[in-house]
C-alpha positions, 0 to 999 in steps of 0.5 A: 500500500502507498502511504495515502492508501494506508491512511485512508484505509485506516480511516475507513476501518479497513485492513492495512498492511501496517499502521499509518505513520503521521508524526508532526515534524516542523523544526526537525524537518527544517533542520534535516533539510538544512534550512533555517526555520524562519525561512521554513515558515516564510517560504513555501518552497523551503517548507515543501522541500523539508517535508519531502526530505523528512518523509522520504528519509523516515518513510512517513505516510504523509507530508504537512503544510503546518508551520506555526499558528500565526499565518491567519493572524498575520494576514489579518494585521496582527503584530507578529515577532519573527526569529531566524531559527524559531517559529514566529510568535504573535505578540499578545500584548498588542492583540489585534482585537484589543478592543471588541469593537474592532471585530465589526470592521475585521474582514477575511484576507483575500486568499488570491493575494500574496500573504502568509495564508497564500504561502501555505496554499502554495506549499500544499500545491507544491507538496501535492505535485511532488507527493500527492499520488502516494502520500496524504497531503495535509493542509492546516487551519487554526480551530475556533478557540485557538484562532480567537485567542490569536486575535484577542489574546489568550488571557483576555479571551478566557475572561470573555467567556464569562464577561461577554458570551455573545462577543465570543460567539460572534468571534467564533463565527468569524474565525470559523468562516475564515478557516473554512475558506482557508481550508477550501483553498488548500483542498483546491490546491491538492490537500487530501486531509485538513488538520485543525489545531485548537490548542487553546481549547485545552484551557477552557475546562469541560463546561465551557468546552461543551457549551461554547467550543465544541459546537463551533469545532463541529461546525468547522469539521462538518464544513471541511468534510463537505469539501470532500476530505477527512479531518485531523483534530489536534489540541495541545496540552492536557485534554483529559477533561474535554476528550469525550467532547473531542470524540464528538467533533466528527474529526476522523483522527483525534491526535492527542498530546502526551498528557492524555493517555490513549486508554483514557481517550479510548474509553471516552470514545467509540472503538472505531474512532481513530486515535493518533499519538502519543508518546512524550515527544521529549522524554520518550522520543528525543531523550529515549532510546530506540528500545524505549521508543518501541516500548512506549509505542507498544503501550500506546497501541495496546491502549488505543486498539486497532483504530490507531495511527503512530505519532508523537504526542506533539511535534517531534522536537529538533535534536531527536536522534535519527535512530529514535525516529527510525524506531518509530517507523519500524514499529509502524511497519511491524504492526497493522 
């Protein structure tokens, strides 16, 4: 099977020749290709070359256009700090929506114009041209909670949930419309799966998540499905208290960070829900050994059951020994 066939078959609940392999690599991929991360995040050609290099070197089943959460915010006019060899960062102290009234005048960027969102679309196009016949090409968008935090500031958004729920709903509506169009452009460019990163959702607690975040995640994921592609949902951090809700989003793949045991997630979701992850990226993957990586993944597989895709709890850290990532690949290819 090709990597593309393997992933799609797993999502359909069909037998596969081995487990799919979908670890997130960003800084690791750039380092492998000899690129500075500032260029990886700015230039779709550098990103695509790095993703092809890492996928070929370690036998991944996919390539991804993920790089940082600041693309949409950048094009909307947010203040972003750039670094030579680190990801760009949104300057929260100068949040774009420091005043709620600014939301009314905010308009989605023109995706046909040059900008960071367009650069990701072009990364998807180039990846599809180079690998789309055999690998899944993953586009990426921010989830409603994460995108709203990018625009409003994380701490301020958390207060908004209590102080002004109608404003939060209006903000989420804007972000979902924005991200759907961003996803559409990536699918039209050749993405065969869309990743949704909603990191801030791990911080709101179960009540707020179920009442205010989950409905908008469901709306976004259903709309992406209508474009004809599956969805991977990744929420960074400890999601133990919201993981049952994550299983109700409709996402084809629930990609879990390492603080949430796969067994805990499996008990909260249907047996057919595909789980991805989730060994500790630092202690078990970067700082471990090939033997300990295999042992950790064996336990993940035991907890998750057959509806499982191999990956780390979050991004593969730069400095991870090649032998440890090779152990991840060997594990995936030895199980089905």
